[in-house]
Each structure stands twice: as C-alpha cells, then as structure tokens.
KOLKEVO-450192 format. One line per field, with one value per residue (C-alpha): residue number from 1; residue in three letters; x, y, z. Coordinates in nm, 3 decimals. Layout:
BEGIN
seq <- [NUM,...]
type <- [ALA,...]
px <- [X,...]
py <- [Y,...]
pz <- [Z,...]
This chain:
BEGIN
seq <- [1,2,3,4,5,6,7,8,9,10,11,12,13,14,15,16,17,18,19,20,21,22,23,24,25,26,27,28,29,30,31,32,33,34,35,36,37,38,39,40,41,42,43,44,45,46,47,48,49,50,51,52,53,54,55,56,57,58,59,60,61,62,63,64,65,66,67,68,69,70,71,72,73,74,75,76,77,78,79,80,81,82,83,84,85,86,87,88,89,90,91,92,93,94,95,96,97,98,99,100,101,102,103,104,105,106,107,108,109,110,111,112,113,114,115,116,117,118,119,120,121,122,123,124,125,126,127,128,129,130,131,132,133,134,135,136,137,138,139,140,141,142,143,144,145,146,147,148,149,150,151,152,153,154,155,156,157,158,159,160,161,162,163,164,165,166,167,168,169,170,171,172,173,174,175,176,177,178,179,180,181,182,183,184,185,186,187,188,189,190,191,192,193,194,195,196,197,198,199,200,201,202,203,204,205,206,207,208,209,210,211,212,213,214,215,216,217,218,219,220,221,222,223,224,225,226,227,228,229,230,231,232,233,234,235,236,237,238,239,240,241,242,243,244,245,246,247,248,249,250,251,252,253,254,255,256,257,258,259,260,261,262,263,264,265,266,267,268,269,270,271,272,273,274,275,276,277,278,279,280,281,282,283,284,285,286,287,288,289,290,291,292,293,294,295,296,297]
type <- [MET,ASP,GLU,LEU,THR,ALA,ARG,CYS,ARG,ARG,LEU,ASP,HIS,THR,PHE,ALA,ARG,PRO,MET,PHE,TYR,ILE,SER,LEU,ALA,SER,LEU,LEU,SER,PHE,ALA,VAL,LEU,LEU,HIS,PHE,HIS,GLU,ARG,PRO,GLU,TYR,PHE,TRP,ILE,TRP,CYS,ALA,GLY,LEU,VAL,LEU,SER,ALA,LEU,VAL,TRP,PRO,CYS,TYR,VAL,ALA,GLU,PHE,VAL,LEU,ALA,TRP,ARG,ALA,GLY,SER,PRO,ARG,ALA,ARG,GLU,ARG,PHE,TRP,CYS,CYS,VAL,LEU,PRO,PRO,LEU,ARG,ILE,ALA,ALA,ARG,ASP,HIS,GLU,THR,GLY,GLN,ARG,VAL,TRP,PHE,PRO,GLN,LEU,LYS,TRP,GLN,ALA,VAL,SER,ARG,GLU,LEU,ARG,ASP,ARG,LEU,GLU,ARG,ALA,GLY,ASN,ILE,PRO,MET,ILE,THR,ILE,ALA,CYS,LEU,VAL,LEU,PRO,LEU,ILE,ALA,ILE,GLU,PHE,GLN,TYR,ALA,GLU,GLN,LEU,GLU,ASN,HIS,PRO,ARG,TRP,ALA,GLY,GLY,LEU,ALA,ALA,ALA,THR,ALA,LEU,ILE,TRP,PHE,ALA,PHE,ALA,TYR,GLU,PHE,VAL,VAL,MET,PHE,SER,LEU,ALA,GLU,LYS,LYS,PHE,GLU,TYR,CYS,LYS,THR,HIS,TRP,LEU,ASP,LEU,ALA,ILE,ILE,LEU,LEU,PRO,LEU,VAL,ALA,PHE,LEU,ARG,ALA,LEU,ARG,LEU,GLY,ARG,LEU,LEU,ARG,LEU,GLN,GLN,LEU,SER,ARG,THR,ALA,ARG,ILE,TYR,ARG,MET,ARG,GLY,LEU,ALA,MET,ARG,ALA,TRP,ARG,ALA,LEU,LEU,VAL,LEU,GLU,ILE,VAL,ARG,ARG,VAL,LEU,GLN,GLY,ARG,PRO,GLU,GLN,ARG,LEU,LYS,ARG,LEU,ASP,GLU,LEU,ILE,LEU,ALA,LYS,GLN,GLN,GLU,LEU,THR,ASP,LEU,GLU,ALA,GLU,ARG,GLN,THR,LEU,ARG,GLN,ARG,VAL,VAL,GLU,LEU,GLU,LEU,MET,PRO,ASP,VAL,GLU,ARG,VAL,ALA]
px <- [0.014,0.139,0.150,-0.123,-0.351,-0.304,-0.370,-0.668,-0.817,-0.746,-0.966,-1.233,-1.193,-1.237,-1.467,-1.732,-1.976,-1.950,-2.004,-2.282,-2.458,-2.335,-2.455,-2.794,-2.814,-2.717,-2.979,-3.219,-3.096,-3.165,-3.515,-3.568,-3.419,-3.651,-3.964,-3.942,-3.896,-4.219,-4.368,-4.211,-4.344,-4.081,-3.810,-3.619,-3.672,-3.501,-3.229,-3.184,-3.161,-2.882,-2.675,-2.695,-2.563,-2.274,-2.201,-2.122,-1.985,-1.646,-1.667,-1.683,-1.355,-1.141,-1.220,-1.130,-0.819,-0.717,-0.775,-0.581,-0.288,-0.322,-0.332,-0.683,-0.812,-1.165,-1.012,-1.218,-1.519,-1.487,-1.434,-1.788,-1.933,-1.796,-2.005,-2.312,-2.287,-2.576,-2.385,-2.167,-2.438,-2.330,-1.960,-1.751,-1.433,-1.104,-0.951,-1.121,-1.374,-1.606,-1.745,-1.998,-2.112,-2.438,-2.596,-2.652,-2.534,-2.174,-1.930,-2.123,-1.965,-2.130,-2.311,-2.641,-2.740,-2.694,-2.878,-3.186,-3.191,-3.218,-3.472,-3.683,-3.635,-3.746,-4.020,-4.307,-4.206,-4.149,-4.497,-4.630,-4.440,-4.572,-4.926,-4.898,-4.931,-5.295,-5.422,-5.186,-5.400,-5.704,-5.622,-5.492,-5.837,-6.053,-5.891,-5.723,-5.830,-5.737,-5.361,-5.354,-5.458,-5.270,-4.877,-4.837,-5.089,-4.905,-4.580,-4.712,-4.777,-4.451,-4.299,-4.481,-4.392,-4.032,-4.046,-4.156,-3.885,-3.619,-3.715,-3.715,-3.370,-3.210,-3.326,-3.224,-2.853,-2.803,-2.915,-2.763,-2.424,-2.458,-2.540,-2.254,-2.419,-2.511,-2.654,-2.860,-2.986,-3.105,-3.257,-3.460,-3.555,-3.632,-3.977,-3.757,-3.549,-3.807,-3.982,-3.645,-3.547,-3.874,-3.899,-3.529,-3.626,-3.928,-3.714,-3.445,-3.718,-3.871,-3.553,-3.508,-3.896,-3.854,-3.516,-3.716,-4.021,-3.846,-3.674,-4.011,-4.197,-4.468,-4.633,-4.397,-4.585,-4.903,-4.672,-4.462,-4.731,-4.928,-4.605,-4.524,-4.901,-4.858,-4.513,-4.652,-4.971,-4.719,-4.485,-4.790,-4.930,-4.544,-4.598,-4.916,-4.738,-4.456,-4.706,-4.879,-4.514,-4.378,-4.706,-4.678,-4.307,-4.376,-4.623,-4.431,-4.512,-4.315,-4.003,-4.002,-3.984,-3.699,-3.512,-3.543,-3.420,-3.149,-3.086,-3.074,-2.837,-2.585,-2.594,-2.525,-2.256,-2.103,-2.143,-1.948,-1.664,-1.654,-1.602,-1.350,-1.147,-1.166,-1.036,-0.759,-0.652,-0.635,-0.411,-0.206,-0.147,-0.102,0.180,0.330,0.340,0.487,0.860,1.087,1.176,0.852,0.751,0.969,0.908]
py <- [-0.008,0.341,0.632,0.823,0.519,0.490,0.892,0.856,0.542,0.723,0.996,0.773,0.599,0.933,1.115,0.888,0.828,1.195,1.383,1.173,1.262,1.631,1.661,1.534,1.817,2.091,1.934,1.993,2.372,2.433,2.312,2.524,2.818,2.789,2.710,2.931,3.267,3.428,3.501,3.687,3.429,3.170,3.411,3.209,2.869,3.044,3.161,2.813,2.696,2.949,2.855,2.494,2.567,2.790,2.520,2.229,2.445,2.444,2.028,2.068,2.313,2.076,1.802,1.981,2.119,1.780,1.608,1.871,1.824,1.457,1.480,1.329,1.299,1.391,1.742,1.946,1.753,1.833,2.201,2.210,2.040,2.338,2.533,2.330,2.112,1.851,1.735,1.551,1.325,1.044,1.166,0.891,0.783,0.940,0.610,0.485,0.705,0.453,0.372,0.576,0.521,0.465,0.368,-0.012,-0.072,0.085,0.123,0.012,0.038,0.277,0.074,0.021,-0.236,-0.007,0.281,0.059,-0.113,0.249,0.386,0.075,0.081,0.469,0.441,0.357,0.573,0.895,0.825,0.831,1.149,1.317,1.219,1.426,1.723,1.635,1.676,1.971,2.126,2.030,2.191,2.497,2.555,2.479,2.659,2.944,3.198,2.982,2.939,3.295,3.358,3.078,3.077,2.733,2.553,2.750,2.631,2.255,2.307,2.461,2.192,1.938,2.098,2.131,1.733,1.675,1.895,1.743,1.403,1.494,1.686,1.385,1.138,1.363,1.439,1.062,0.957,1.259,1.143,0.811,0.900,0.863,1.100,1.393,1.611,1.333,1.246,1.621,1.643,1.308,1.405,1.777,1.746,1.639,1.915,2.189,2.058,2.117,2.435,2.630,2.703,2.812,3.054,3.178,3.240,3.445,3.637,3.700,3.852,4.070,4.179,4.288,4.485,4.669,4.717,4.860,5.092,5.225,5.192,4.968,4.697,4.412,4.162,4.166,4.135,3.849,3.645,3.693,3.566,3.295,3.169,3.143,2.977,2.697,2.648,2.558,2.349,2.165,2.109,1.961,1.761,1.595,1.568,1.385,1.143,1.051,1.006,0.771,0.571,0.520,0.442,0.157,0.005,-0.299,-0.161,0.175,-0.039,-0.261,0.091,0.236,-0.098,-0.070,0.269,0.193,-0.109,0.129,0.371,0.086,-0.042,0.305,0.336,-0.001,0.059,0.428,0.247,-0.014,0.235,0.411,0.071,0.023,0.372,0.327,-0.025,0.140,0.380,0.143,-0.082,0.244,0.324,-0.015,-0.017,0.330,0.356,0.417,0.786,0.902,0.757,0.964,1.261]
pz <- [-0.001,-0.113,0.127,-0.068,-0.063,0.326,0.373,0.181,0.370,0.689,0.584,0.482,0.816,1.012,0.823,0.661,0.960,1.136,0.804,0.707,0.986,1.011,0.643,0.757,1.001,0.743,0.504,0.810,0.881,0.506,0.557,0.843,0.704,0.354,0.550,0.874,0.750,0.659,1.013,1.312,1.540,1.384,1.417,1.674,1.486,1.178,1.396,1.534,1.170,1.102,1.415,1.336,0.978,1.096,1.387,1.112,0.827,1.019,0.965,0.593,0.573,0.810,0.569,0.254,0.418,0.506,0.160,0.006,0.207,0.192,-0.178,-0.210,-0.578,-0.425,-0.263,-0.559,-0.469,-0.081,-0.167,-0.334,-0.018,0.166,-0.085,-0.064,0.257,0.169,-0.121,0.149,0.216,-0.046,-0.137,-0.263,-0.081,-0.094,-0.162,-0.486,-0.568,-0.621,-0.293,-0.079,0.286,0.419,0.775,0.780,0.440,0.508,0.232,-0.094,-0.459,-0.693,-0.941,-1.165,-0.902,-0.599,-0.777,-0.859,-0.524,-0.365,-0.593,-0.550,-0.166,-0.147,-0.402,-0.152,0.120,-0.107,-0.255,0.150,0.219,-0.120,-0.011,0.301,0.079,0.015,0.360,0.410,0.124,0.252,0.597,0.458,0.275,0.539,0.816,0.657,0.923,1.221,1.067,1.007,1.366,1.549,1.488,1.644,1.398,1.119,1.262,1.263,0.882,0.806,0.996,0.767,0.471,0.563,0.617,0.286,0.126,0.329,0.227,-0.120,-0.112,0.069,-0.200,-0.478,-0.344,-0.313,-0.623,-0.787,-0.641,-0.730,-1.120,-1.358,-1.598,-1.368,-1.624,-1.774,-1.413,-1.357,-1.687,-1.633,-1.287,-1.372,-1.125,-0.829,-0.882,-0.923,-0.590,-0.410,-0.615,-0.586,-0.214,-0.256,-0.517,-0.316,0.019,-0.220,-0.378,-0.034,0.104,-0.222,-0.194,0.165,0.104,-0.193,0.027,0.306,0.069,-0.074,0.292,0.167,0.367,0.349,0.531,0.263,-0.032,0.099,0.218,-0.108,-0.312,-0.076,-0.111,-0.489,-0.458,-0.208,-0.448,-0.712,-0.507,-0.381,-0.757,-0.832,-0.587,-0.679,-1.039,-0.862,-0.701,-1.015,-1.172,-0.920,-0.924,-1.294,-1.259,-1.055,-1.314,-1.483,-1.831,-1.716,-1.578,-1.905,-2.107,-1.894,-1.943,-2.313,-2.314,-2.103,-2.348,-2.656,-2.470,-2.389,-2.755,-2.899,-2.645,-2.747,-3.130,-3.059,-2.857,-3.135,-3.416,-3.210,-3.176,-3.559,-3.607,-3.364,-3.527,-3.876,-3.714,-3.598,-3.915,-4.090,-3.849,-3.856,-4.268,-4.246,-4.332,-4.033,-4.166,-4.220,-3.886,-3.681,-3.888]
C-alpha cells in the first residue's frame, strides 16, 4: 500500500460516518431556513437553523483542508461540499472514488445495481411522504383563518412542509451523487429538482422583496405572504404531479420501457466504442506499414 492510499484510507475511516450525519443536520437546517422565514413568530426557529448551519460548516472546511494536504483526488469534490454542504451526504470515498457510505449498508460500490436498489427501496416511502401534501392542502383550505391567527398551527403546517422538502432533497442528493451522468439525471428528474428549488427561489425572492419594500416604505408582510402563497400552491401542485409520476413509474410497463431505453443507450455506447476501436486499429496498422523515416518525422 503506497502512502497516498494509506492517507486516503485514513480520511475515509475518520470522516465517513460523522460527516454523513453532519450533512443530514445541514440539510435539516436548510429545510428550517427555507420554511420558517415568513412570520415573525418563527424568528427564533429560523435563528436556530442558521446557528446549526454555522456550527457544522467548519467540519466541511476541515475535511477539505485535510484532503487537500493529503493529496486526495476527491479534494475538489470536498471543496464543493463546503459551498453546498448537503452534497456531502453521499460523497464518494477518497481512496477509490467508487464507494459511498450509508448507515446499515456501510461501504457500497457505486453501481447500477446500487442505484436501482435504493430507488426501489425509497419509492413507496417517498410516495407516502409526498401524499402528506394532500391533507396539508385540505387543512390550509379549510382552516385558513385559524392558521392565520394561530402561529402554532401554522408552525405545524410549516414543519410538515419542511419534512416533505427534506425527504425529497435527501433522495435527490443521494441519487444525484450516485449517478454517473449527472446532467442526464437532472434532466430526467426535473420534477424532483423543481420541488427542491422552488422553495429556495421563493425564499431568495422574499429576501429581495423585503429589501425593496423597506426602501419604498410599503407593506412588506402582505406582499411577501401573497408571493409565498403562490409559490406554495405551485410547489404542492408539483408534488401532486410527482405522486402520479412515481405511481406510474412503479408499473411493470413503465419499468420495461425504462429498461428498453437503457438497453438502447448501452447498445449505442457499444457501437461508438467499436467504431473508435476500429479507427485506432487502422491507425496502428498504417503506422506499422509506414517507413521508419516517415514514422519518425
């Protein structure tokens, strides 16, 4: 075992377990920050999320610095984890770059089989969590006035919404990290990505709107609540679409269709590799037949 391999193995042994749970805490703090910012009554909850995010961030910096000093080939990836901490949840190992760590499963090789296994295991729980949006819509419609006047009720609704967002964000981060073609994964799972990003966009726009309204001395609260309501209705509509998509995706016909598409993609990839091999083989033959003088030139 060379020295670099030994250093990378020590990094994996030291950081894999604690950083997984720290990254879950980071994702939880993100959920709190995105869903508890619209009412003054939630100020201390929002501050708790901000403090939690600030407390765990130095852990990412420490891992990046140690990985960089050790010469780990995954140092750049750890740098991006400092920028977006939840990406660390399913980050690949320093030693090989082909393994990930999960509780219970421990170290697992990244493969198509692992991705399919996790996707099948998470499909029913994610449908169940997404279905929580249906009673939330009914509660908000039926008890709109009570929610407006009782911060605790509204806080419970915000907590349930944050839980749904947390679950979808966790699943997306894990599957995105395991995907070999990450852009392709984002393109085929655009609905999941929209569910994650829409609350973030609403949060950023609320901050910007609040700053503009303070400058103009207008009513900040009513405008932000109106914008927040539109964003949440759109978000819940996306969740309903996601429920339908996941239910249909589990049908044998849909799974067969996905397998057919995967086989076609693999066949095309194999055809391209064969063409490249033939080109290189022809080039080698030409070089062998070429006189020594011309080959040197």
